[in-house]
BABAMI-356287 format. One record per residue (C-alpha): residue in one letter; x, y, z. Coordinates in nm, 4 decimals, always signed. Example, Ala and Ser with C-alpha at 12.3 -4.5 7.8 and 13.67 -1.06 7.14 Angstrom:
BEGIN
['a',[+1.2300,-0.4500,+0.7800]],
['s',[+1.3670,-0.1060,+0.7140]],
! end
This chain:
BEGIN
['m',[+0.9811,-0.1141,+2.9204]],
['k',[+1.2710,-0.0016,+2.7034]],
['l',[+1.2580,-0.0374,+2.3233]],
['t',[+1.4201,-0.3582,+2.2087]],
['a',[+1.6534,-0.3916,+1.9125]],
['e',[+1.3673,-0.5733,+1.7364]],
['d',[+1.1358,-0.2767,+1.8014]],
['k',[+1.3902,-0.0406,+1.6483]],
['l',[+1.4351,-0.2634,+1.3424]],
['d',[+1.0561,-0.2879,+1.3030]],
['i',[+1.0306,+0.0922,+1.3128]],
['i',[+1.3066,+0.1310,+1.0526]],
['q',[+1.1219,-0.1279,+0.8392]],
['l',[+0.8052,+0.0805,+0.8759]],
['t',[+0.9872,+0.3819,+0.7290]],
['a',[+1.1062,+0.1647,+0.4394]],
['t',[+0.7497,+0.0478,+0.3764]],
['f',[+0.6328,+0.4114,+0.3738]],
['d',[+0.8987,+0.5169,+0.1226]],
['n',[+0.8602,+0.2082,-0.0953]],
['a',[+0.4850,+0.2630,-0.1078]],
['m',[+0.5414,+0.6211,-0.2207]],
['d',[+0.8024,+0.5248,-0.4798]],
['s',[+0.5875,+0.2436,-0.6228]],
['e',[+0.2670,+0.4529,-0.5935]],
['n',[+0.1092,+0.1694,-0.3948]],
['l',[-0.1842,+0.3078,-0.1968]],
['e',[-0.2680,-0.0174,-0.0183]],
['k',[+0.0896,-0.0597,+0.1072]],
['y',[+0.0913,+0.3070,+0.2119]],
['m',[-0.2231,+0.2590,+0.4194]],
['t',[-0.0648,-0.0255,+0.6217]],
['v',[+0.1768,+0.2100,+0.8005]],
['w',[-0.0859,+0.4333,+0.9658]],
['a',[-0.2707,+0.4288,+1.2960]],
['d',[-0.6420,+0.5054,+1.2522]],
['d',[-0.5903,+0.8704,+1.3520]],
['g',[-0.2548,+0.8997,+1.1729]],
['e',[-0.1420,+1.2420,+1.0540]],
['l',[+0.1020,+1.3446,+0.7825]],
['s',[+0.2185,+1.7038,+0.7524]],
['g',[+0.4716,+1.8972,+0.5503]],
['f',[+0.5090,+2.1818,+0.2994]],
['w',[+0.1921,+2.0652,+0.1164]],
['g',[-0.0276,+2.0879,+0.4289]],
['s',[-0.1615,+1.8328,+0.6744]],
['t',[-0.3811,+1.5249,+0.6447]],
['k',[-0.5283,+1.3357,+0.9401]],
['g',[-0.7168,+1.0077,+0.9657]],
['k',[-0.7080,+0.7051,+0.7379]],
['e',[-0.9928,+0.8231,+0.5155]],
['d',[-0.8204,+1.1543,+0.4400]],
['l',[-0.4782,+0.9902,+0.4074]],
['r',[-0.6291,+0.7604,+0.1429]],
['k',[-0.7950,+1.0499,-0.0418]],
['q',[-0.4852,+1.2685,-0.0367]],
['f',[-0.2392,+1.0013,-0.1562]],
['p',[-0.2560,+1.0976,-0.5287]],
['g',[-0.2010,+1.4644,-0.4445]],
['l',[+0.0893,+1.3730,-0.2208]],
['l',[+0.2489,+1.1840,-0.5071]],
['d',[+0.1975,+1.4822,-0.7375]],
['s',[+0.3346,+1.7342,-0.4851]],
['f',[+0.6875,+1.5961,-0.4719]],
['a',[+0.6999,+1.2161,-0.4792]],
['r',[+0.6187,+1.0947,-0.8296]],
['g',[+0.9246,+0.9960,-1.0325]],
['r',[+1.1554,+1.0004,-0.7330]],
['r',[+1.3301,+0.7658,-0.4885]],
['h',[+1.3205,+0.8364,-0.1161]],
['l',[+1.6000,+0.7352,+0.1202]],
['l',[+1.5833,+0.7647,+0.4991]],
['t',[+1.8965,+0.7609,+0.7160]],
['n',[+2.0319,+0.8572,+1.0598]],
['h',[+1.7373,+0.7131,+1.2531]],
['e',[+1.7232,+0.8247,+1.6173]],
['i',[+1.4548,+0.6179,+1.7909]],
['e',[+1.3449,+0.6497,+2.1528]],
['g',[+1.0538,+0.5203,+2.3525]],
['d',[+0.9159,+0.2210,+2.5338]],
['g',[+0.7461,-0.0982,+2.4224]],
['k',[+0.4222,+0.0855,+2.3300]],
['n',[+0.5144,+0.4390,+2.2179]],
['a',[+0.8134,+0.5778,+2.0324]],
['t',[+0.9503,+0.8834,+1.8580]],
['m',[+1.1890,+0.8921,+1.5667]],
['y',[+1.3958,+1.1591,+1.3971]],
['c',[+1.5631,+1.0830,+1.0645]],
['y',[+1.7022,+1.2414,+0.7496]],
['l',[+1.5286,+1.2252,+0.4121]],
['t',[+1.7151,+1.2411,+0.0816]],
['v',[+1.5155,+1.2382,-0.2423]],
['f',[+1.6602,+1.1490,-0.5813]],
['n',[+1.5147,+1.2007,-0.9294]],
['r',[+1.4658,+0.8676,-1.1072]],
['d',[+1.5114,+1.0039,-1.4604]],
['e',[+1.8365,+1.1802,-1.3823]],
['n',[+2.1356,+1.1227,-1.1659]],
['t',[+2.0437,+1.4183,-0.9444]],
['m',[+1.9231,+1.4867,-0.5959]],
['a',[+1.5749,+1.6398,-0.5765]],
['g',[+1.5963,+1.7579,-0.2171]],
['t',[+1.6514,+1.6860,+0.1497]],
['g',[+1.4687,+1.7211,+0.4784]],
['t',[+1.3970,+1.5582,+0.8116]],
['f',[+1.1102,+1.3591,+0.9590]],
['n',[+0.9886,+1.3856,+1.3165]],
['d',[+0.7653,+1.0878,+1.3886]],
['v',[+0.5389,+0.9670,+1.6665]],
['l',[+0.4645,+0.5946,+1.6655]],
['i',[+0.2469,+0.3475,+1.8531]],
['k',[+0.2585,-0.0295,+1.8772]],
['e',[-0.0840,-0.1851,+1.8214]],
['d',[-0.1413,-0.5593,+1.8119]],
['g',[+0.2328,-0.6171,+1.7925]],
['k',[+0.2827,-0.3824,+1.4956]],
['w',[+0.4400,-0.0342,+1.4915]],
['l',[+0.2344,+0.2357,+1.3169]],
['f',[+0.2726,+0.6066,+1.2510]],
['v',[+0.0563,+0.8328,+1.4636]],
['k',[+0.2240,+1.1422,+1.3191]],
['r',[+0.4858,+1.2069,+1.0487]],
['e',[+0.6041,+1.5622,+1.0104]],
['l',[+0.8350,+1.6469,+0.7226]],
['s',[+1.0520,+1.9542,+0.7518]],
['a',[+1.1867,+2.0335,+0.4066]],
['d',[+1.5311,+2.1875,+0.3802]],
['p',[+1.5672,+2.5209,+0.1949]],
['n',[+1.6726,+2.3445,-0.1269]],
['v',[+1.3261,+2.1834,-0.1508]],
['m',[+1.1411,+2.5066,-0.0910]],
['k',[+1.3426,+2.6784,-0.3684]],
['l',[+1.2512,+2.3956,-0.6063]],
['i',[+0.8821,+2.4162,-0.5156]],
['e',[+0.8812,+2.7939,-0.5658]],
['s',[+1.0438,+2.7532,-0.9076]],
['l',[+0.7884,+2.4895,-1.0103]],
['q',[+0.5017,+2.7124,-0.8986]],
['g',[+0.6477,+2.9930,-1.1091]],
['d',[+0.6211,+2.7672,-1.4163]],
['n',[+0.2402,+2.7460,-1.3828]],
! end
């Protein structure tokens, strides 16, 4: 069965919930987007399973999320009524300044369980501008 327009909107809403949870530092909202064996990976490492995702949330905020706003665009979503993949752009802005903090892309794997789309895997690929910022921050320590 092909993805419906409603499925695609629900998946885009899921990405908004993820970003809004990060921006508001809301752990409980963040946990609602994950399948039980969900995995998040990026420049900070990888975390798998709800227990570890819960434990690693504060460190994830500290690594690059705290004090920023996350915006996802250019969603490419494919799949069927049960499984989907999504590719999208990430742009991150600093809240205290009128500046961009960095950019990257997400490659996602999703599953529909009990009528709700959830992330099975989110993989962030940071663009070179992010890696330069991280290296400069590490040099300050």
